[in-house]
Residue frames as a rotation matrix with the C-alpha (Angstrom) as fourth column:
UNK 1
0.945 -0.112 0.309 -7.40
0.158 0.979 -0.128 -62.37
-0.288 0.169 0.943 95.00
UNK 2
0.632 -0.738 0.237 -4.38
0.173 -0.164 -0.971 -60.73
0.755 0.655 0.024 93.35
UNK 3
0.302 -0.509 0.806 -3.04
-0.847 -0.531 -0.018 -59.52
0.437 -0.678 -0.592 96.71
UNK 4
0.715 0.007 0.699 -3.13
-0.454 0.765 0.457 -63.06
-0.531 -0.644 0.550 98.06
UNK 5
0.883 -0.409 0.231 -1.15
0.455 0.622 -0.638 -64.33
0.117 0.668 0.735 95.08
UNK 6
0.401 -0.745 0.534 1.40
-0.210 -0.642 -0.738 -61.56
0.892 0.183 -0.413 95.51
UNK 7
0.439 -0.173 0.882 1.62
-0.898 -0.103 0.427 -62.28
0.017 -0.979 -0.201 99.24
UNK 8
0.888 -0.070 0.454 2.24
-0.009 0.986 0.169 -65.98
-0.459 -0.154 0.875 98.57
UNK 9
0.696 -0.674 0.248 5.01
0.419 0.102 -0.902 -65.16
0.582 0.732 0.353 96.10
UNK 10
0.271 -0.579 0.769 6.62
-0.628 -0.712 -0.315 -62.82
0.730 -0.397 -0.556 98.63
UNK 11
0.707 0.053 0.705 6.39
-0.639 0.476 0.605 -65.54
-0.304 -0.878 0.370 101.29
UNK 12
0.908 -0.379 0.180 8.35
0.419 0.847 -0.327 -67.91
-0.028 0.372 0.928 99.07
UNK 13
0.375 -0.799 0.469 11.08
0.153 -0.446 -0.882 -65.33
0.914 0.403 -0.045 98.55
UNK 14
0.293 -0.230 0.928 11.30
-0.828 -0.546 0.127 -64.36
0.478 -0.806 -0.351 102.22
UNK 15
0.933 0.124 0.337 11.41
-0.301 0.783 0.545 -67.93
-0.196 -0.610 0.768 103.43
UNK 16
0.664 -0.748 0.022 14.73
0.574 0.491 -0.656 -68.35
0.480 0.448 0.755 101.66
UNK 17
0.080 -0.673 0.735 16.29
-0.047 -0.739 -0.672 -65.33
0.996 0.020 -0.091 103.35
UNK 18
-0.528 -0.207 0.823 15.34
-0.776 -0.277 -0.567 -65.69
0.345 -0.938 -0.015 107.01
UNK 19
-0.173 0.401 -0.900 14.60
0.076 0.916 0.393 -69.04
0.982 -0.001 -0.189 108.59
UNK 20
0.807 0.544 0.231 13.10
-0.209 -0.102 0.973 -69.67
0.552 -0.833 0.032 112.04
UNK 21
0.575 -0.674 -0.464 16.41
0.808 0.555 0.196 -71.19
0.125 -0.487 0.864 113.11
UNK 22
-0.410 -0.715 0.566 18.10
0.613 -0.676 -0.410 -67.87
0.676 0.179 0.715 112.39
UNK 23
0.238 0.595 0.768 15.45
-0.312 -0.702 0.641 -66.08
0.920 -0.392 0.019 114.48
UNK 24
0.919 0.051 -0.392 16.20
0.310 0.523 0.794 -68.45
0.245 -0.851 0.464 117.38
UNK 25
0.065 -0.992 -0.106 19.90
0.972 0.087 -0.220 -67.63
0.228 -0.088 0.970 117.05
UNK 26
-0.364 -0.160 0.918 19.34
0.210 -0.974 -0.087 -63.86
0.907 0.162 0.388 116.89
UNK 27
0.547 0.680 0.488 17.03
-0.346 -0.347 0.872 -63.86
0.762 -0.645 0.045 119.90
UNK 28
0.756 -0.341 -0.559 19.38
0.624 0.634 0.457 -66.07
0.198 -0.694 0.692 121.93
UNK 29
-0.286 -0.913 0.291 22.15
0.767 -0.400 -0.501 -63.51
0.574 0.080 0.815 121.41
UNK 30
-0.453 0.217 0.865 19.88
-0.316 -0.946 0.072 -60.97
0.834 -0.241 0.497 123.08
UNK 31
-0.944 -0.085 0.318 18.91
-0.329 0.243 -0.912 -63.24
0.000 -0.966 -0.258 125.96
UNK 32
0.008 0.996 0.087 15.51
-0.919 0.041 -0.392 -64.45
-0.394 -0.077 0.916 124.72
UNK 33
-0.913 -0.295 0.281 14.92
-0.203 0.927 0.314 -68.17
-0.354 0.230 -0.907 124.37
UNK 34
0.177 0.953 -0.247 12.26
-0.854 0.024 -0.519 -69.38
-0.489 0.303 0.818 121.93
UNK 35
-0.034 -0.100 0.994 11.59
0.235 0.966 0.105 -72.66
-0.971 0.238 -0.009 120.19
UNK 36
-0.946 -0.294 0.138 11.82
0.172 -0.090 0.981 -73.05
-0.276 0.952 0.136 116.43
UNK 37
-0.287 0.924 0.255 8.01
0.929 0.203 0.310 -73.28
0.234 0.325 -0.916 116.32
UNK 38
0.420 0.404 -0.812 7.66
0.664 -0.747 -0.028 -70.01
-0.619 -0.528 -0.582 118.25
UNK 39
-0.475 -0.689 -0.548 10.22
0.040 -0.639 0.768 -68.39
-0.879 0.343 0.331 115.97
UNK 40
-0.810 0.243 0.533 8.19
0.582 0.230 0.780 -69.45
0.067 0.942 -0.328 112.94
UNK 41
0.273 0.952 -0.138 5.10
0.962 -0.268 0.055 -67.75
0.015 -0.148 -0.989 114.40
UNK 42
0.221 -0.294 -0.930 7.12
0.320 -0.879 0.354 -64.61
-0.921 -0.376 -0.100 115.17
UNK 43
-0.794 -0.608 0.011 8.53
0.166 -0.199 0.966 -64.59
-0.585 0.769 0.259 111.65
UNK 44
-0.440 0.723 0.533 5.09
0.864 0.179 0.471 -64.98
0.245 0.668 -0.703 110.06
UNK 45
0.514 0.632 -0.580 3.76
0.786 -0.617 0.024 -62.11
-0.342 -0.468 -0.814 112.19
UNK 46
-0.127 -0.660 -0.741 6.69
0.155 -0.751 0.642 -59.87
-0.980 -0.033 0.198 111.27
UNK 47
-0.885 -0.194 0.423 6.16
0.420 0.063 0.906 -60.56
-0.202 0.979 0.026 107.58
UNK 48
0.008 0.969 0.246 2.46
0.975 -0.062 0.214 -59.72
0.222 0.238 -0.946 107.82
UNK 49
0.509 0.120 -0.853 3.21
0.514 -0.837 0.189 -56.46
-0.691 -0.534 -0.487 109.65
UNK 50
-0.550 -0.774 -0.315 5.85
0.122 -0.447 0.886 -55.56
-0.827 0.449 0.340 107.06
UNK 51
-0.677 0.373 0.635 3.37
0.728 0.209 0.653 -56.29
0.111 0.904 -0.413 104.26
UNK 52
0.433 0.869 -0.238 0.76
0.898 -0.437 0.037 -54.03
-0.072 -0.230 -0.971 105.89
UNK 53
0.209 -0.431 -0.878 3.31
0.280 -0.833 0.476 -51.24
-0.937 -0.346 -0.053 106.33
UNK 54
-0.826 -0.547 0.137 4.43
0.250 -0.138 0.958 -51.42
-0.505 0.826 0.250 102.71
UNK 55
-0.344 0.787 0.512 0.84
0.903 0.127 0.410 -51.49
0.258 0.604 -0.754 101.45
UNK 56
0.562 0.536 -0.629 -0.05
0.718 -0.694 0.050 -48.45
-0.410 -0.480 -0.776 103.56
UNK 57
-0.206 -0.742 -0.638 3.01
0.148 -0.668 0.729 -46.58
-0.967 0.056 0.247 102.34
UNK 58
-0.898 -0.161 0.410 2.24
0.402 0.080 0.912 -47.34
-0.180 0.984 -0.007 98.71
UNK 59
0.005 0.972 0.235 -1.45
0.981 -0.051 0.187 -46.44
0.194 0.230 -0.954 99.04
UNK 60
0.457 0.083 -0.886 -0.54
0.466 -0.870 0.159 -43.07
-0.758 -0.486 -0.436 100.58
UNK 61
-0.573 -0.772 -0.274 1.89
0.102 -0.399 0.911 -42.39
-0.813 0.495 0.308 97.73
UNK 62
-0.598 0.420 0.682 -0.86
0.799 0.249 0.548 -43.05
0.060 0.873 -0.484 95.14
UNK 63
0.413 0.881 -0.231 -3.12
0.903 -0.429 -0.022 -40.40
-0.118 -0.200 -0.973 96.66
């Protein structure tokens, strides 16, 4: 339960820093066209992967 609360707090912080519209802009510069809705899904996936990576790193450091 605590991890979910922490994840939700992180989501609030991240949402202020990188918006789906910015993702659309970044990808367009590299020749990839996506909608704002698709960018939101991409952004959510990237955040989850980053969260997993950080958790794995921290759990390895504890051992």
